TORBALUM-776785 format. One line per field, with one value per residue (C-alpha): residue number from 1; residue in one letter; x, y, z. Coordinates in Angstrom, 1 decimal. Example, Ala and Ser with C-alpha at 12.3 -4.5 7.8 and 13.67 -1.06 7.14 Angstrom:
num <- c(1 2)
residu <- c(a s)
east <- c(12.3 13.7)
north <- c(-4.5 -1.1)
up <- c(7.8 7.1)
END
This chain:
num <- c(1 2 3 4 5 6 7 8 9 10 11 12 13 14 15 16 17 18 19 20 21 22 23 24 25 26 27 28 29 30 31 32 33 34 35 36 37 38 39 40 41 42 43 44 45 46 47 48 49 50 51 52 53 54 55 56 57 58 59 60 61 62 63 64 65 66 67 68 69 70 71 72 73 74 75 76 77 78 79 80 81 82 83 84 85 86 87 88 89 90 91 92 93 94 95 96 97 98 99 100 101 102 103 104 105 106 107 108 109 110 111 112 113 114 115 116 117 118 119 120 121 122 123 124 125 126 127 128 129 130 131 132 133 134 135 136 137 138 139 140 141 142 143 144 145 146 147 148 149 150 151 152 153 154 155 156 157 158 159 160 161 162 163 164 165 166 167 168 169 170 171 172 173 174 175 176 177 178 179 180 181 182 183 184 185 186 187 188 189 190 191 192)
residu <- c(x x x x x x x x x x x x x x x x x x x x x x x x x x x x x x x x x x x x x x x x x x x x x x x x x x x x x x x x x x x x x x x x x x x x x x x x x x x x x x x x x x x x x x x x x x x x x x x x x x x x x x x x x x x x x x x x x x x x x x x x x x x x x x x x x x x x x x x x x x x x x x x x x x x x x x x x x x x x x x x x x x x x x x x x x x x x x x x x x x x x x x x x x x x x x x x x)
east <- c(-4.7 -6.3 -4.5 -5.2 -3.7 -3.1 -1.9 1.0 1.1 3.4 6.1 5.7 6.7 6.8 3.7 2.8 -0.3 0.0 2.3 1.2 1.8 1.6 4.7 4.8 4.0 4.1 1.8 1.7 0.3 -1.5 -3.3 -1.4 0.9 2.3 3.8 6.9 8.3 5.5 4.9 1.3 1.5 2.7 0.1 -2.8 -1.9 -2.8 -1.4 -1.4 -2.2 -4.3 -6.8 -5.5 -4.1 -2.5 -5.9 -6.6 -6.6 -4.0 -5.0 -4.9 -6.9 -7.2 -9.0 -12.4 -11.6 -11.8 -8.2 -6.6 -4.1 -6.0 -5.2 -6.5 -7.0 -8.0 -10.9 -11.6 -12.3 -10.4 -7.3 -5.7 -4.2 -5.2 -8.4 -8.1 -10.3 -9.8 -8.4 -7.3 -6.6 -3.4 -3.2 -2.2 -1.0 -0.8 1.2 0.5 2.6 4.9 3.7 5.5 3.6 5.6 4.5 5.9 8.2 6.6 7.6 5.7 6.5 6.5 3.1 1.2 -1.0 -0.4 -3.6 -3.1 -5.4 -4.5 -2.9 0.6 2.2 3.9 3.8 6.0 4.7 1.2 0.4 -2.3 -2.7 -4.2 -4.4 -4.6 -6.9 -5.9 -4.1 -4.3 -1.5 -0.8 2.0 2.4 4.2 1.0 -0.8 0.2 1.8 4.4 8.0 10.6 12.2 11.4 8.4 7.4 4.6 2.7 1.0 -1.6 -4.9 -4.4 -7.8 -10.0 -8.8 -8.8 -6.4 -7.5 -5.4 -5.9 -3.6 -0.7 1.6 1.7 4.5 4.1 7.1 6.8 7.9 9.2 7.4 9.9 8.8 11.0 11.5 12.2 10.0 9.7 11.5 9.2 8.0 10.2 8.6 9.0 10.7 8.4)
north <- c(-43.9 -41.1 -37.7 -34.1 -30.9 -27.9 -24.5 -23.0 -19.7 -16.7 -15.8 -13.0 -9.7 -10.9 -9.1 -5.4 -3.4 -1.9 -4.7 -5.7 -9.4 -12.1 -14.2 -17.6 -20.4 -24.1 -26.9 -30.0 -33.4 -35.1 -38.4 -41.3 -39.1 -39.6 -42.9 -43.8 -40.2 -38.9 -35.1 -34.1 -30.8 -32.5 -35.2 -33.1 -29.8 -27.4 -24.1 -22.3 -18.6 -15.8 -13.3 -10.5 -7.5 -4.1 -2.8 -5.6 -4.3 -5.3 -8.3 -12.1 -14.1 -17.6 -20.8 -20.0 -16.4 -15.3 -13.9 -17.0 -19.0 -21.7 -24.8 -23.9 -25.9 -29.3 -30.7 -33.5 -36.9 -39.7 -38.8 -41.9 -43.8 -41.1 -40.0 -36.3 -36.0 -32.4 -29.1 -26.9 -23.2 -21.6 -18.2 -14.9 -12.2 -8.7 -6.4 -2.7 -0.3 2.2 5.8 8.8 12.1 15.2 18.6 21.4 23.9 27.4 30.9 33.9 37.4 38.2 39.4 37.7 34.6 31.6 29.6 26.0 24.9 21.2 21.0 22.0 18.6 16.1 12.4 9.5 6.1 6.4 3.9 3.4 7.1 7.6 10.9 12.5 15.5 16.9 16.4 17.9 20.5 22.6 24.6 26.7 29.2 29.9 32.4 36.1 36.4 33.7 35.0 34.9 31.4 27.9 25.8 22.3 21.7 18.5 16.4 13.7 12.2 12.1 11.8 12.4 11.9 8.4 6.5 4.0 4.3 0.6 -0.2 1.8 1.9 5.6 7.6 11.3 13.6 17.0 20.3 23.6 27.0 29.8 33.1 35.9 39.5 41.4 43.2 47.0 49.0 50.5 54.1 56.5 59.5 62.6 65.6 68.3)
up <- c(-8.3 -6.2 -6.1 -5.2 -6.4 -4.2 -5.5 -3.7 -1.8 -2.3 0.2 2.6 1.1 -2.4 -3.6 -2.9 -3.7 -7.2 -8.6 -12.1 -11.7 -9.0 -8.1 -9.7 -7.3 -7.6 -6.5 -4.4 -5.2 -2.4 -2.0 -3.2 -5.3 -8.7 -9.8 -11.7 -11.5 -13.7 -13.7 -12.8 -14.7 -17.8 -17.7 -16.7 -18.6 -15.8 -14.6 -11.3 -11.0 -9.4 -11.0 -8.8 -10.6 -9.8 -8.5 -6.1 -2.5 0.0 2.0 2.3 -0.2 1.0 -0.2 -1.7 -2.5 -6.2 -6.0 -4.3 -6.3 -8.2 -10.3 -13.7 -16.9 -15.4 -13.5 -11.0 -12.3 -14.0 -16.1 -17.4 -14.5 -12.0 -10.3 -9.4 -6.3 -5.3 -6.5 -3.6 -3.6 -2.3 -0.5 -2.1 0.2 -1.0 1.3 1.7 -0.4 1.4 1.2 2.5 2.9 3.7 4.9 2.6 4.3 4.7 5.6 6.9 8.1 11.8 13.0 10.1 10.5 8.3 7.4 6.2 3.4 3.8 0.4 1.4 1.1 -1.3 -1.5 -2.7 -3.3 -4.7 -7.5 -10.1 -10.7 -7.2 -5.5 -2.0 -1.7 1.7 5.0 8.4 9.0 12.1 13.6 16.8 14.5 12.4 14.7 14.4 17.9 17.1 17.6 14.9 14.5 13.1 14.1 13.3 10.9 12.0 9.4 9.7 8.4 4.7 3.0 0.0 -3.6 -5.0 -2.7 -0.1 3.0 3.8 0.8 2.2 5.1 5.6 7.2 7.8 7.6 9.4 7.8 9.0 9.3 9.4 11.0 9.6 10.5 13.7 16.1 15.7 18.4 21.0 20.4 22.3 24.0 22.0 23.6 24.7)
END
């Protein structure tokens, strides 16, 4: 009796970059199918799994890829009353991890300039010990002529370090630059 085995695929959203394990999936029997209610897995002694781990990049790993779901522990050929003609891979989808990067709030004195180094930020969501080295930061309140008040610090373009932006869905959260102090009163003419 000719049969095929096909590994299952994981559901959308069930596996995220950095997860230590892959969701369990089933399998389907094709061809003429099993007879008399027999269980293919019990008879053939196979398992279904993926080699992907917490370091495997986000993406879709389909049939033929090393990280696809595979039927393991059996081979094609005759097994008792069954002729296993094909082992087919399933698809593993690894979604991007959510990463929030926030500009740190800053304060400067009126009349001073504020120079961003690109390190004035914090992040939530990095995995695997990964790091971000720098971001682009800017504010219209940074130059010395800026008046007293609060200004938005824009943040973008995280880079450097060990993280791969392709593994994350990045959201940037602006900060606030506060310019404090008051302008000196104008010099009054001195009496003669």
